[in-house]
N, C-alpha and C positions, 0 to 999 in steps of 0.2 A: 329207334336211331335211325333207321333202314327205310322206315317210312316217311321219317320226316326230309332224310337228305335227299328220296327221291321227289317229295312234296316239293322242297324248295327246287331241284334242278326243274321241276316243270314250268316252275312260276315264278321267274327269277324274280318278277317286281316284291313277291312276300319275301325271299330271300333279302332283296336291299333293304327292305323295310325294316327286317330284323336286326340283320347287320347293324343298318345306323344308330336304331334304338339302343341297341345292348352293346356297342362300340362307342357311342358318343358318353352310356353310363359309366362305363370301364374307364374313361377316357378323365373323369369328374372325379373322382379319385385321387386325394393326395398321401403321398407317404414323405416323411420329413419335410411339407412345401412343394415336393416334384411331383406333379401328374403327366399322365402318358398326352392329353388332351386328345387330338384327333387323331393320334398313332394307336390311340386303343381300337378303333376301326379297323387299323392293321392286325392286331393281334385279335382280335376276334375273327377276322376276314380270315387268316391265316389256322384257326381252330377250325371253321369249317372247309377251308378248302382241304385238311388232314382226313375230314370226314367223308369227302370226297362231293362236295358242295361245289359247283365253278357257275361262276357269275360270267355273264355273256364280254367278251372283249369291248365290245362296243361300249359299254358302261367305262371302263378302265381309261378308252379317248375320251370319251366326252368329258371327263373328270379333267384328265391333263390340259384339254383344251379351255374348258372354265377357268380353272384355276391358274394357268398360266395367262390368258387374255385380261381377264382383268389383274394380276400382279401387273403387266405391263401399263393397263391403264390409270393404275394409283402411282407408278413411279413414273409415267410418261412426263408430267410438267416438272419433274425436277431432274431427268437425268442426264439433260445434256449440261448442265451445270456442275453439278459432283463430277462426268467426266472430265470435263474441262479442268477441274480442282486436281484428282485423282488419277487420270486417266491411265499414265504408262505404270506405277503402282499397283494400279486392278490386273495387267497384262503381267506384270511379273507375280504378282502375287497367284492370280490361276495357274498360271504354268509351273512355279515353286511347288504348290501345292499337290496339282497331278505328279509332277516329279518324285516326289515323295513318296506318293500312292503308290506309283511303278517300281519304286526300289524297294517297296518292303512287300510289293505282290514279288516280285522277283527272288530277295531274297528269302522268303519263306516257303516260294516253291521251292526252293535248291535245298535251304537246310532241313525242311518237311517231308520234302519228298512227295510232292504232292504234284499229278497230273497239268503239263504246261495247257491242256484244255479248262482243267477245274480254276488254276488259276490265272486263267484269263477271266474267266468267268467271275471269280473274285475279286478281281481288279476293278471290272464293271459294278459289280452287285455292290460294293463297300461303297463305291461313289454313285450308286442308284444310278445307274447311266444306261436307260433302255436304250439309245440311240449306240453308245458303247457295244451292248450285245450285241445289238444286230449289227452293227459292222463285223463283228469276231465273227457271227456263225456264217456273215457273207463270205468272209474273206476264207477261215479254218476251214467251213465246213464240218465242224463236230457239234452234234447237239449236246453233248457231254458236260460244254460251257453252259445253258441254259439250267445246270445242276448246280454250278460252283456258284453262277448268281444267285437262282433260290436259295442259297444259303447265307448267302452273303450280305442279301437284300435286306432282311429283318435288320440286321445287326448295324450295315449301314443305316438305315434310319431311326433305328432307336437310339444309335450312338451320337447321332449329332442332334437329333431332338434332345437328349439326356445333355449333353455339351455345352449346349446353349441354355441349359435351365440351371446346370451345375457349378460351371465353371466362375457367372457372375456372382454364384453366394458365396464361393469361395474365396472367389477375388474380392468381396466385399465390393463390389460396384454400386455404386448411385446413380440409378436410372435420371435422375432428375436433371443432375448434373453434367451426365453424357448426352440426354436429349439437348439442354443448353448448350453444350461444347458443340454439337452436330451440327444446330442449327445456326450457330457462330462461322464453320468453317465451313455450311454449303454456301456462304455468302448471303444470309439473310438477317441484315443488323436490325436492330429494332426500332421501329419507327416510336422518333420522341413529338412531344410537342414544347415550344418554348414561345417567351414572350420577347420580342425586340423594340426598341426606341430608335427611331430612325434620325439620325444625327448628318449624315453626308448630305452636304447643300446638293450635288447632283442630282439628287434622286426627286428633290422639289420638284413637283409637276408631272411629274411622269406616272404613267398607270402601271395597275399592280399588273397587266396581260404584257408590257412593254419590260417590265423588270424580269418578270419570272423566263421569258425568251431570251434575255440578254444575261442571265446572271449564271448559266452552264450548272446551274444546281436542281437537281429533282426534288427540291421543298416546294410546297405550295404555301399560300398566305390564304387564312382561312377566317381571319377576324382584322378588321381595323377599328382602332378605338382614335376618335376624334376629339379631345377636349372633354372626355367619358361620354361620348355619345360612340353608340356601334354602328358601324355602315354595312351593308352588305359587301361582302370581298369583290364584284364584280370585274371583268378584265379591264371595263373602261373607268373604274375607281382612281380618281388623282391619290397621288399621296405626296404629304408635305414634312417638314421638318416638327420633330418633337410627337409626332402622332405614335401610335404603339401599334404592331400589328404582330398575329399569334402565327406562328410557321408550325409546320407539319413536314416532318423527313427524317430521314437517319441524322446521326450527329455528324456526320462528314459532311453533307448537304445543309444541314442546319448551320453548318460554321462558313460557308461558302456563301449565303446569304447574311448574316453577321459581319461578314469583311466589307460586303455592298451596303448595306442600309445603315446598319449601327449597334451598340451593344447589347448584349442581352440582359434584360433584367427580370429573373426568376420571383423575385419579389412582388410585380406587379400585380393587383386585384384586377379582375376583370368588373366592371358595373353591369349593375341589369340591366335589360336591353330584349327587345322582342327578335334579338337576331340570336337563333339556337341552333340546334344540331341535330340530326334526326340517322339513325341506320335502318337501310330500307334493303328489300331483297328483290333481285332481278328477276321475274319471272313472267314477263311480256317478251313474246317471242322476238314481235317487231323491232326490239331494240337490240337484240343479241347480235352481236358481231360486229358492229357499228362502234366506230370511235368516241371520243368526247370530242374531237373538232367536229365531229359528223353531227353530234348531238346539241351542240350549242348549249347546252344548261347553264352558264353562266352569262350568255345572251336573251336566252327565252324566259330562264326564268328569275333570275337574279343567286343561281346556286353555285354552291363551289363542292365538287365532290375532294376531300380532303384524302380517303384512303380507300382500298379497297380489300375485303378478304375475298378469296380464292382457293379453293382448295385447304391446304394449310398454311397456306402464309399470306401475308401481308403487306402492302406495298402502296407507294403513294404514287398514284396514276400521272401520265404526262396525257399533251392530247393525242399524240397517235395510241393510246391505250383502249382497246375494245372490252366494252361490257358483255359478260356469257353468263347463260343461265345460271342462277344461283348465286351469282356474286352478292356478297354484301358489302353495301357502299354507304359510305358516312359522308352527309350530304351536311352544311352550313349554308343559313341565309334566314329569308324573315320566317317567322311562323307559319304565314298565311301560304308562301310560295313553298314549305316543306311539305304541306296539306296538298298542294295542288299537284304537287309531282309523285304522289303516290299510285293513281292511275298508268300513269305515264312507263313508271317502272313495272310496275305489276304487283308488288309486293303482299303475293298471296303466299305465304308459307305451306300451305297443303299442297301446294303444287310441287315442292320440290322432292315431295315421295312418290311422283309420277315418271316410271322410265318409260325412256323412246324406245319400243323396241325394235322397229327399222335399223337405227341406225348400230344397235348391237348383234341384230342380227348380219348386216352388213361387214362387221369387224370381225364376228368368227370366220365368215366365208372367207373372207382376204386374208386368216391366217391361217385358216386349213388349207387352202390352195396354195399360198405361200409356203406350207410346211410338205407338201407333193411334190415343191417345184424340183427336179435336181441342178445341181449347182457342178459344175465341171472345173473341178482344180486345175487336168489334162487329161490328156484321151483317155488315160487310165484311171484315172481317180476323181470320182465323185460321191456326193455325198447328199442328206435331204437335212432342212430342219427339223423337219417330224412336226408329231403332234405338239411338244413339246417347243420347239424353238419357233415356227411359226408363227402360232398364235401370240407368243410372247414379243415376237418383233413387230405384229400389227397392232397390237396392242400399245407397246410403246409408242409408237410414230401418232396413231390416233390422240393418243392420251398426250402426246405434246404439242400436239396442233390444235388439238379439243374441237375445232369447229374447220371444216372441209365444206367450203362452199355455204349451204344454208341447213347441214347437217351438222348436229350438235352431237359427239360420240359420247359425251363426258355423261355418266351415271350416278345416281345421288348414293350415297355413301351407304344407308343402310343396304340398298341393292345389293351395289358391288358387292360389298362384303357377304351377303346371304350367297350369292353365285361363286365367290370365292371359297367359303365354306362348304357350298354344295361339290365344288369341283374337286377340293380335297378330298373329302369323304370317299365321290365315287372311284378315284384314282385309288386312294389305299386301299379299297374293298377290292377292286380287282385283282390289283397286283397282290394281296397278302392273300387271295384266296388259290391264285396260279403259285405263286412260291410255297403254300402250305402243301398242297397233292405229294411233292417231292419230298420236303425238306428231312422230315425225321427216317426215312428211307437213307439218304445220305448220310445221315448225321450216325447213325448203324452202322453203314459200311464202312466208311471213312474216320468213325472215333473224332476226338475232339481235335486231330490237326488244320482241319479244314476250319474249324470253330475260332480256332489259335489264330488261322493266318487271316482269317474275315478278321477279328479282334485289330490284329497289329494293322492291317490294312486301313482301317478304319478310323483308329485312335494316333498312330504316326503323322499323317498329313492336316488332322484337327489340331492336332498341339503344334506341331510347324508352323501350322499356317496362321493361327493364334498369335503365337511368336512373331513372329513376322510382321502381323497388321499391326500388333498393339506396340511391341520394343522397338522393332527398328523404321517402322512407317509412321509410327505416335499417332494412331487414328483413335477417335473415342469408340469406344465398345460397340452403338450400334452399326456404324460402320464395318465394326472388324468381324463380328457376329452375321451381317449381312453379307460381306463380302467373303467367309469360309462359307455358308451355307451356299454361297454361288458356284464359288471351286468345289468344292464337293455335289454340283448340282443337287442339292438336295430342299425340294420343294417344302416335305414336312417342317424339315429344320427351320426354314423362312416363315412358315405359319405358326410355326412356336416361339420363336423369337420377338416376330410382330405381337402376338399376345403379351409374351412377359414384358418387351419393353412399351408396350403400349404408344407405338410411334411406327410413322411410315418408313421412318429413316434406312433400316434394315433391307427393304425393299428395294430402292432406290441402287443401294450397294450390290445386292443381287443382281440385279439385272444388267450393271457394269461389270459383273465379273462373268454372269452363265453363259453369254455367247462365246467367248473366250475359251470357257470351259468344256462346252457342248461339242466345240469343233474339234479340241484338240485330245478329249477322250478317244475322237472316233479315229485318230489314227496310231494314239499309244496304246489302246485295249489291243488288236488285233497284231500291233510289234509284237507286244510281251509272247502273246502266244509262240510268234514266230520266230523270236530269240531263246526262247527257253527250248 
C-alpha cells in the first residue's frame, strides 16, 4: 500500500485517472434506485486521502472553474426571465436557508459542547462553502476550523445529493408534470398552429407585411390559401376576403390575429401544393448575429421563418430577432426556394459538434480574473467571488448575451456537458482527498458529537428550504430543488438533480440563488465563531 501511495503522489495524473475510473464505477451502483453519481468520486478520494494520497490543489481549482463556468453558460439564456418571475422569493429563500443552518450550528455547539472554531467549520462544511471557510480562517485565525469543515463537508455533499434523489421519490414527484409546470412558469408557452378565415373587410388589399406590423401580435402568417391555391407568404402578398391563412404563435398571439382577420377554422384541410416547409440548421458564420430584417429572407427568397429552436426554447421570431450558430429554423415556401436557401444557412449538422476554443478560453479567463478581483463593501470589509463565483458570473453573462461582437460564446451541448462533468469530478476529487486526510482522526477524538452536529446543520436547512419553496412559494419541484442546492451552495447536489430530472431548469434556479448564498455565508460563518 505504501508503494502505491508513494507512486500516486509522485504521479498525480495516474492518481487522478485511477480516482476517476474507480469513483465513476462506484457512482453507477444503485441501491433502491438511488445512486451516488459523480459523488462516488468523493468517497474514493476521501479513502485515498486517508491513506495519504494528495492531489494537487490546481485540480480542485480547475474543476470548480470548469463546472461553474459551464453552469453559467447553460443557465444564462434563461436567467433574467426566471429572476424577474421569482427574484424576491429567491433572495428570501437563500437568506432563510442560511439562517436556519446558522441557528442549527449555534444550537448544536451550545448543546453538544463543540468548540466554536469546529462549529464554524461545520457550518461552512455543511454548506460546502469554500469561501465561507476562507473568510472564517482569515477572520478567526484558527486552523481548527478546517478540521470541522473536513468533517462536515462529506456529509454536506452526500446529504444534499441524497436529498434531491430521495425526496422526489418519497413525495412521488411526476417529473414530466413538473417539467411542464416549470416551462409554463418560466414564461415559455407552447407554440401552436391555427387556420383563420379572413372576414374583416378592412383587411382587403393589405399585404402580409402591413398586417403583421400593425397587429401587435408576435404570430406570423406561414400559409395563404386562395380558392384552394396555395401562395408563398411573402411580405408583399396581398390578402382578401375568404382567404384562409395559417398562423404560428402562442395561443394569446393567435387570438390577437383572430380578432383582426377573422374566425378560427380548425377543420380546414390544406390542399396539396408545392408550398412546403423544412427545418434547417444555421451553421454558416456569415449570417450569424444578423437580424431577419437584415437577411430579408421573404424579399430575397420568398420564404418565411415561422419559428426558431434555440437551446431548450422554441419561439416565433420577429424582424429584430437574430440568427445564431446552431439555431434550428422552420421555413415555409416554395420547395425550390427551400432548396436554394440550404447553402445560405449552412445546414451542416456535423459542424454542431465543433467547439470554438477561443471564446471558451476568453470566457474562462474573464471568470478567473473576475473571481480574483477584491470587492470592497467598506474600508474594513472586502471579499472575492473566488474560483466558483467569478467563472459562474462570467458564464452567466456570456450565456445570456450569447454573442459579443463577432464572437459566439455558446458551446455544443455535448461539449458543454462533458466539460461540466469533468469539472465536477476534478472538484470532488481534490476536495475529497483533502478532507479524507483528517476525517478519521477528528472523528476518533471528538466522537459522534461532530457527526451529529454536521447532520443537523445539513438536514435542518434542507427540510426548511424545501418546505418554504414548495408549500409557501408554491414552486415546481425543479425550481425547488435547484434553488435549495443554490442556497446550500452545493454544486454536486445540482449535478445530481439535473441528472435525475433530465432538465436544465434546476440550473437556472441554482444560479439565481447561488450568488446571494455565496455572499451571505462569507459574513455568517465568521460571525458564528465570533458570537460563540
